Backbone as CSV, one residue per row, in Angstrom:
resi,resn,N_x,N_y,N_z,CA_x,CA_y,CA_z,C_x,C_y,C_z
1,MET,81.863,71.766,129.549,82.100,72.988,130.283,83.576,73.382,130.153
2,LYS,83.820,74.630,129.791,85.188,75.118,129.619,85.820,75.409,130.972
3,ASN,87.128,75.190,131.014,87.879,75.525,132.209,88.417,76.941,132.050
4,ASN,87.800,77.904,132.700,88.222,79.301,132.609,89.420,79.611,133.491
5,ASN,89.874,78.645,134.269,91.032,78.848,135.138,92.339,78.502,134.442
6,LYS,92.246,78.199,133.164,93.435,77.835,132.403,94.399,79.030,132.371
7,LYS,95.673,78.735,132.677,96.666,79.809,132.713,97.020,80.264,131.316
8,LYS,97.246,81.534,131.211,97.641,82.151,129.957,99.119,81.851,129.709
9,SER,99.449,81.460,128.483,100.831,81.173,128.139,101.363,82.302,127.256
10,LEU,102.354,83.001,127.754,102.929,84.120,127.018,104.316,83.763,126.521
11,ASN,104.708,84.433,125.455,106.072,84.284,124.957,106.794,85.618,125.134
12,PRO,108.101,85.654,124.889,108.831,86.915,125.071,108.248,88.077,124.264
13,ALA,107.751,87.789,123.069,107.188,88.859,122.226,106.029,89.560,122.920
14,ASP,105.191,88.815,123.642,104.071,89.428,124.363,104.574,90.450,125.377
15,TRP,105.596,90.072,126.119,106.183,90.975,127.113,106.836,92.179,126.442
16,GLU,107.556,91.934,125.365,108.251,93.015,124.657,107.260,94.030,124.093
17,LEU,106.196,93.545,123.466,105.206,94.450,122.881,104.489,95.271,123.957
18,ALA,104.171,94.626,125.065,103.538,95.354,126.170,104.501,96.407,126.738
19,THR,105.762,96.070,126.780,106.777,97.006,127.269,106.916,98.185,126.318
20,LEU,106.905,97.924,125.017,107.001,99.011,124.033,105.806,99.954,124.136
21,ASP,104.658,99.407,124.449,103.476,100.256,124.631,103.671,101.203,125.822
22,VAL,104.230,100.687,126.900,104.508,101.528,128.072,105.553,102.585,127.709
23,ILE,106.624,102.171,127.036,107.676,103.115,126.656,107.110,104.216,125.764
24,ALA,106.291,103.844,124.793,105.737,104.816,123.846,104.937,105.906,124.545
25,HIS,104.189,105.528,125.564,103.267,106.476,126.188,103.745,107.063,127.515
26,GLN,104.675,106.352,128.193,105.071,106.811,129.528,106.582,106.902,129.734
27,GLY,107.357,106.272,128.857,108.804,106.318,128.995,109.379,105.083,129.657
28,VAL,110.690,104.967,129.562,111.404,103.808,130.092,111.243,103.699,131.610
29,SER,111.258,104.810,132.297,111.166,104.765,133.763,109.832,104.192,134.241
30,ALA,108.814,104.207,133.398,107.501,103.681,133.783,107.377,102.168,133.605
31,VAL,108.378,101.550,133.008,108.332,100.104,132.801,108.487,99.412,134.152
32,ALA,107.428,98.719,134.560,107.428,97.969,135.814,106.879,96.577,135.526
33,VAL,107.644,95.574,135.855,107.265,94.193,135.547,105.897,93.863,136.126
34,GLU,105.658,94.258,137.342,104.383,93.955,138.001,103.198,94.555,137.235
35,ASN,103.327,95.785,136.798,102.243,96.437,136.050,102.036,95.805,134.677
36,ILE,103.122,95.439,134.028,102.993,94.794,132.711,102.352,93.421,132.875
37,ALA,102.767,92.682,133.886,102.158,91.373,134.153,100.656,91.517,134.372
38,LYS,100.276,92.522,135.148,98.855,92.767,135.417,98.113,93.086,134.118
39,ALA,98.709,93.932,133.289,98.082,94.279,132.003,97.954,93.069,131.089
40,LEU,98.918,92.155,131.191,98.877,90.943,130.368,98.007,89.848,130.983
41,GLY,97.562,90.054,132.204,96.701,89.074,132.874,97.442,87.852,133.372
42,VAL,98.700,88.041,133.768,99.505,86.930,134.290,100.166,87.371,135.596
43,THR,100.801,86.413,136.242,101.522,86.749,137.463,102.913,87.260,137.122
44,LYS,103.473,87.986,138.046,104.825,88.514,137.873,105.835,87.368,137.710
45,GLY,105.564,86.253,138.357,106.460,85.095,138.287,106.673,84.578,136.875
46,SER,105.647,84.701,136.018,105.798,84.191,134.642,106.814,85.001,133.842
47,PHE,107.079,86.218,134.281,108.086,87.061,133.634,109.448,86.370,133.625
48,TYR,109.778,85.704,134.724,111.110,85.110,134.889,111.339,83.871,134.025
49,TRP,110.317,83.397,133.375,110.512,82.318,132.405,111.229,82.834,131.159
50,HIS,111.111,84.135,130.926,111.645,84.702,129.688,112.775,85.713,129.886
51,PHE,112.803,86.389,131.028,113.752,87.471,131.234,114.387,87.373,132.620
52,THR,115.607,87.850,132.705,116.331,87.822,133.967,115.891,88.943,134.887
53,ASN,115.723,90.138,134.298,115.373,91.298,135.099,114.718,92.355,134.205
54,ARG,114.340,93.461,134.787,113.658,94.553,134.080,114.496,95.091,132.926
55,LYS,115.787,95.299,133.174,116.662,95.821,132.117,116.714,94.852,130.940
56,ASP,116.791,93.560,131.218,116.805,92.537,130.171,115.542,92.660,129.304
57,LEU,114.402,92.870,129.951,113.134,93.052,129.234,113.172,94.307,128.363
58,ILE,113.633,95.403,128.920,113.668,96.666,128.170,114.605,96.558,126.978
59,VAL,115.776,95.963,127.178,116.732,95.798,126.080,116.116,94.929,124.975
60,ALA,115.466,93.835,125.343,114.822,92.957,124.349,113.713,93.713,123.613
61,ALA,112.938,94.505,124.347,111.859,95.283,123.719,112.437,96.301,122.737
62,LEU,113.508,96.958,123.126,114.116,97.950,122.227,114.719,97.301,120.987
63,LYS,115.272,96.114,121.148,115.793,95.373,119.975,114.642,95.016,119.039
64,ARG,113.516,94.596,119.619,112.330,94.294,118.806,111.872,95.545,118.068
65,TRP,111.806,96.679,118.772,111.412,97.943,118.136,112.347,98.270,116.982
66,GLN,113.645,98.140,117.206,114.628,98.447,116.164,114.431,97.535,114.946
67,LYS,114.231,96.261,115.200,114.024,95.298,114.109,112.727,95.602,113.358
68,ASP,111.655,95.860,114.093,110.366,96.160,113.465,110.413,97.481,112.691
69,ASP,111.094,98.478,113.246,111.237,99.766,112.576,112.006,99.592,111.264
70,ARG,113.056,98.822,111.313,113.861,98.537,110.118,112.990,97.861,109.044
71,ALA,112.142,96.946,109.469,111.266,96.237,108.522,110.251,97.186,107.873
72,VAL,109.699,98.110,108.657,108.738,99.081,108.118,109.427,99.975,107.084
73,ILE,110.608,100.455,107.409,111.338,101.326,106.479,111.696,100.560,105.209
74,LYS,112.093,99.321,105.367,112.421,98.497,104.187,111.193,98.305,103.304
75,GLU,110.061,98.002,103.936,108.829,97.747,103.185,108.258,99.007,102.546
76,LYS,108.178,100.084,103.311,107.475,101.280,102.836,108.365,102.280,102.105
77,ILE,109.686,102.188,102.299,110.573,103.168,101.675,111.561,102.507,100.720
78,TRP,112.325,101.559,101.231,113.363,100.961,100.377,112.809,100.055,99.295
79,SER,111.573,99.687,99.373,110.970,98.882,98.306,110.717,99.729,97.052
80,LEU,110.762,101.052,97.213,110.537,101.960,96.084,111.843,102.147,95.311
81,PRO,111.824,101.898,93.994,113.076,101.972,93.232,113.584,103.397,92.990
82,ASP,112.687,104.372,92.971,113.066,105.747,92.654,113.426,106.526,93.919
83,ALA,114.585,107.187,93.912,115.068,107.926,95.090,114.118,109.064,95.482
84,HIS,113.540,109.758,94.496,112.571,110.821,94.807,111.378,110.238,95.576
85,GLU,110.884,109.122,95.073,109.724,108.485,95.711,110.070,107.985,97.119
86,ARG,111.305,107.482,97.299,111.724,107.047,98.638,111.732,108.225,99.609
87,LEU,112.239,109.357,99.167,112.273,110.533,100.042,110.864,111.019,100.358
88,LYS,109.994,111.060,99.357,108.600,111.459,99.613,107.953,110.494,100.602
89,ALA,108.211,109.203,100.410,107.645,108.184,101.299,108.160,108.366,102.729
90,TRP,109.428,108.772,102.874,109.979,109.024,104.208,109.175,110.098,104.930
91,PHE,108.938,111.209,104.244,108.225,112.311,104.892,106.773,111.937,105.180
92,LEU,106.136,111.226,104.281,104.749,110.802,104.539,104.693,109.797,105.687
93,LEU,105.662,108.881,105.723,105.703,107.902,106.805,105.924,108.589,108.152
94,SER,106.731,109.632,108.148,107.012,110.323,109.413,105.773,111.027,109.961
95,ALA,104.782,111.266,109.119,103.547,111.911,109.567,102.467,110.897,109.965
96,GLU,102.720,109.616,109.716,101.734,108.601,110.106,101.764,108.406,111.622
97,PRO,100.618,108.111,112.206,100.564,107.941,113.668,101.061,106.551,114.097
98,LEU,102.318,106.274,113.856,102.886,104.977,114.201,103.442,104.978,115.620
99,GLN,103.302,103.862,116.296,103.845,103.736,117.644,105.359,103.956,117.625
100,SER,106.004,103.559,116.542,107.456,103.710,116.438,107.892,105.155,116.623
101,HIS,107.121,106.091,116.093,107.450,107.509,116.266,107.349,107.926,117.736
102,LEU,106.306,107.443,118.414,106.150,107.751,119.838,107.314,107.185,120.643
103,ILE,107.701,105.966,120.311,108.817,105.334,121.013,110.083,106.154,120.803
104,TYR,110.354,106.518,119.557,111.559,107.298,119.258,111.568,108.611,120.046
105,ALA,110.458,109.326,120.015,110.377,110.615,120.717,110.573,110.435,122.219
106,THR,110.009,109.391,122.774,110.155,109.129,124.199,111.589,108.742,124.538
107,LEU,112.203,107.953,123.667,113.581,107.538,123.924,114.544,108.722,123.898
108,LEU,114.229,109.735,123.102,115.077,110.928,123.094,115.179,111.537,124.496
109,ALA,114.090,111.451,125.234,114.090,111.981,126.600,114.695,111.001,127.600
110,ASP,114.799,109.727,127.226,115.311,108.690,128.138,116.719,108.226,127.774
111,ARG,117.425,109.001,127.008,118.731,108.541,126.513,119.830,108.552,127.576
112,GLN,119.507,108.936,128.810,120.504,108.885,129.873,120.840,107.439,130.241
113,HIS,119.963,106.496,129.895,120.239,105.073,130.111,121.160,104.598,128.988
114,ASP,122.276,103.970,129.325,123.243,103.566,128.302,122.640,102.639,127.249
115,PHE,121.792,101.720,127.656,121.203,100.784,126.701,120.201,101.474,125.782
116,VAL,119.554,102.521,126.261,118.645,103.312,125.429,119.463,104.141,124.438
117,ALA,120.502,104.795,124.934,121.343,105.635,124.071,121.949,104.823,122.939
118,LYS,122.342,103.588,123.222,122.957,102.728,122.209,121.977,102.436,121.069
119,VAL,120.777,101.987,121.417,119.778,101.656,120.395,119.344,102.915,119.655
120,LEU,119.145,103.988,120.377,118.729,105.254,119.765,119.771,105.728,118.748
121,LYS,121.031,105.626,119.108,122.108,106.023,118.192,122.116,105.135,116.943
122,GLU,121.975,103.836,117.137,121.962,102.906,115.997,120.816,103.217,115.047
123,VAL,119.620,103.413,115.601,118.445,103.711,114.773,118.638,105.032,114.035
124,THR,119.113,106.036,114.739,119.325,107.353,114.123,120.339,107.266,112.992
125,LEU,121.453,106.596,113.218,122.474,106.473,112.177,121.967,105.694,110.962
126,GLU,121.177,104.642,111.207,120.582,103.890,110.096,119.667,104.780,109.269
127,ARG,118.827,105.517,109.941,117.878,106.383,109.238,118.603,107.491,108.472
128,LEU,119.616,108.068,109.086,120.405,109.085,108.375,121.073,108.487,107.137
129,ALA,121.555,107.268,107.256,122.179,106.604,106.105,121.157,106.377,104.988
130,TYR,119.926,105.973,105.344,118.862,105.805,104.340,118.625,107.124,103.612
131,LEU,118.488,108.187,104.393,118.229,109.496,103.788,119.398,109.947,102.922
132,GLN,120.606,109.791,103.421,121.775,110.212,102.650,121.853,109.447,101.326
133,LYS,121.622,108.154,101.383,121.668,107.345,100.155,120.597,107.801,99.166
134,SER,119.432,108.157,99.670,118.357,108.630,98.791,118.710,109.972,98.165
135,TYR,119.287,110.866,98.953,119.714,112.156,98.386,120.820,111.960,97.351
136,GLN,121.711,111.018,97.585,122.722,110.718,96.574,122.045,110.159,95.317
137,GLY,120.958,109.416,95.535,120.224,108.840,94.411,119.564,109.873,93.516
138,ILE,119.310,111.090,94.040,118.727,112.121,93.179,119.798,113.081,92.646
139,GLY,121.055,112.763,92.955,122.126,113.520,92.329,123.010,114.364,93.227
140,TYR,122.771,114.363,94.522,123.628,115.128,95.429,124.969,114.411,95.611
141,ASP,126.033,115.198,95.775,127.323,114.572,96.090,127.278,114.093,97.539
142,GLU,128.289,113.370,97.951,128.282,112.743,99.275,128.169,113.770,100.405
143,ALA,128.964,114.821,100.349,128.956,115.826,101.429,127.610,116.541,101.509
144,THR,127.073,116.951,100.367,125.797,117.669,100.359,124.646,116.752,100.758
145,SER,124.695,115.504,100.322,123.624,114.563,100.687,123.628,114.306,102.194
146,LYS,124.810,114.322,102.795,124.892,114.144,104.244,124.245,115.334,104.962
147,GLN,124.524,116.537,104.498,123.929,117.737,105.088,122.416,117.754,104.890
148,GLN,121.976,117.377,103.702,120.542,117.354,103.407,119.832,116.308,104.274
149,ALA,120.485,115.154,104.477,119.921,114.113,105.339,119.798,114.623,106.775
150,LEU,120.822,115.322,107.256,120.768,115.883,108.614,119.643,116.898,108.754
151,LEU,119.486,117.746,107.747,118.409,118.735,107.773,117.047,118.045,107.795
152,SER,116.869,117.084,106.923,115.589,116.359,106.851,115.291,115.633,108.155
153,TYR,116.313,115.024,108.730,116.095,114.289,109.972,115.813,115.235,111.133
154,SER,116.440,116.390,111.108,116.170,117.404,112.143,114.714,117.848,112.087
155,VAL,114.173,117.986,110.901,112.765,118.348,110.746,111.881,117.243,111.336
156,TYR,112.234,115.990,111.060,111.487,114.845,111.594,111.496,114.861,113.123
157,VAL,112.673,115.017,113.722,112.787,115.020,115.181,112.022,116.208,115.772
158,GLY,112.107,117.359,115.114,111.357,118.528,115.570,109.858,118.286,115.515
159,TYR,109.396,117.658,114.460,107.975,117.327,114.324,107.545,116.393,115.456
160,LEU,108.356,115.360,115.741,108.027,114.430,116.823,107.948,115.150,118.168
161,HIS,108.889,116.031,118.387,108.896,116.786,119.641,107.627,117.639,119.763
162,MET,107.274,118.289,118.675,106.072,119.127,118.681,104.824,118.272,118.912
163,ALA,104.719,117.154,118.211,103.549,116.294,118.355,103.445,115.750,119.781
164,LYS,104.572,115.375,120.362,104.576,114.849,121.731,104.238,115.960,122.736
165,THR,104.755,117.139,122.498,104.495,118.278,123.380,103.024,118.657,123.384
166,LEU,102.374,118.553,122.224,100.963,118.926,122.116,100.024,117.835,122.614
167,HIS,100.565,116.699,123.033,99.785,115.619,123.648,98.483,115.302,122.916
168,GLY,98.566,114.977,121.651,97.385,114.555,120.919,96.532,115.665,120.362
169,LYS,96.915,116.915,120.537,96.119,118.016,120.004,96.442,118.275,118.539
170,PHE,97.400,117.538,118.028,97.836,117.681,116.642,97.298,116.486,115.865
171,LYS,95.941,116.337,115.850,95.313,115.121,115.339,94.777,115.223,113.924
172,ASP,94.621,116.382,113.380,93.995,116.532,112.073,94.861,115.864,111.003
173,THR,94.499,114.641,110.661,95.294,113.824,109.755,95.539,114.510,108.418
174,GLU,94.520,115.154,107.880,94.678,115.820,106.582,95.723,116.931,106.671
175,ASN,95.690,117.735,107.705,96.674,118.801,107.863,98.073,118.255,108.098
176,ILE,98.174,117.173,108.843,99.475,116.559,109.087,100.045,116.036,107.772
177,GLU,99.213,115.384,106.988,99.668,114.863,105.694,100.053,116.015,104.764
178,ASN,99.271,117.081,104.755,99.614,118.258,103.942,100.934,118.864,104.401
179,TYR,101.146,118.890,105.715,102.413,119.388,106.257,103.571,118.525,105.754
180,ALA,103.407,117.204,105.815,104.468,116.291,105.354,104.759,116.508,103.873
181,LYS,103.719,116.706,103.082,103.918,116.963,101.649,104.632,118.294,101.427
182,TYR,104.278,119.292,102.216,104.926,120.597,102.103,106.413,120.485,102.457
183,VAL,106.702,119.812,103.551,108.103,119.625,103.958,108.861,118.897,102.859
184,ALA,108.254,117.858,102.313,108.903,117.117,101.228,109.195,118.034,100.048
185,SER,108.245,118.891,99.695,108.458,119.795,98.552,109.592,120.779,98.818
186,GLN,109.824,121.102,100.088,110.898,122.035,100.440,112.262,121.356,100.517
187,LEU,112.269,120.061,100.829,113.535,119.360,101.080,113.944,118.357,100.020
188,ILE,113.079,118.170,99.004,113.418,117.232,97.939,113.425,118.008,96.618
189,HIS,114.579,118.221,96.108,114.697,118.875,94.811,116.038,118.503,94.202
190,GLU,116.119,118.644,92.916,117.355,118.324,92.205,118.470,119.254,92.697
191,PRO,119.659,118.728,92.839,120.769,119.601,93.246,121.071,120.636,92.162
192,GLU,121.520,121.798,92.614,121.889,122.840,91.653,123.170,122.448,90.956
193,GLN,123.209,122.694,89.687,124.406,122.319,88.891,125.445,123.395,88.880
């Protein structure tokens, strides 16, 4: 006979991932240790084995998000040797329904928290650097590639804002992918000589 009263053993990653899910859908202000513990099927007391307080949990979750986001970009974009293909992959990736996009869009609204603003700035600067390097890879000079990266990233942020504002009404995957391809065709071209 199995003992169904066996306590669940969680690690920090379990708490961080559950926290990121709350942030993605409800924002930083909705992160409550008691609610996350309930969702994980544990007591609130088990939280203190891994974290000092709520802010400690949120900071750890955001660091995990940043690390995981960096890994996705490295795998899906930087693994491509051709700069044109990297830029196309960026726009297609931005149209995928990834939790990372939801988190980013939500954090834009929660940037009044210093720890949120710090991570958000780091992620944004990293992504802009990726884009700028890719534009330089197709032949843009440094100044123009920086402007092109800013334009491309502004389109991405605008898309996230629109998708979040429409609360799931922007679901037609084929149209979203076609939109991403269209944006790519408008923003990826050889520099004028």
